[in-house]
Structures are given as structure tokens and as C-alpha cells.
C-alpha angles and dihedrals in degrees: 000000000000125000111244126218113240113252114018097044092046089051090051091049091048092051090050091048092051090054092046091049091053091052094048092048090051090047095049094239098150098170093051090045090055092050092049090050089056091051090046091053090051093051092048090050091050090050092050092048091049092057094039093245094142099046088208093302129106117243109275094226095051094242115122096198098048124088 
């Protein structure tokens, strides 16, 4: 396992996940779609923490991806 730099690698992983989510939605693979959504939420959270977007507080609207 290699250690990833914050930022660029997370963006690449997020782009890959978006493509994979599109394929699973088109293929009707609901369980895999749910798992990928969980991973996506974690990556978005990591990205927001890396840039200090959360300031140690959870988003007020409950959405991880919204700003």
C-alpha cells in the first residue's frame, strides 16, 4: 500500500469513483453503488479536511459534498 499525497490523488480517486458509480447505476448494481457512495463520501470528507473546509465542524446541512 502506498501513502497518497492529499489533493491530487484524492481528486483522481474521486474521478474514478464517479465513473464507476455511473457504470454501476447503469448496470443496476445497487449494493455496489451503495458501497461506492460510502467510499466517495469518505474521499470528499478527506479532501475537505485537507483544505480546512470543515474547520473541525461537521457540515450544518448534513451533506458531506455540499459547501
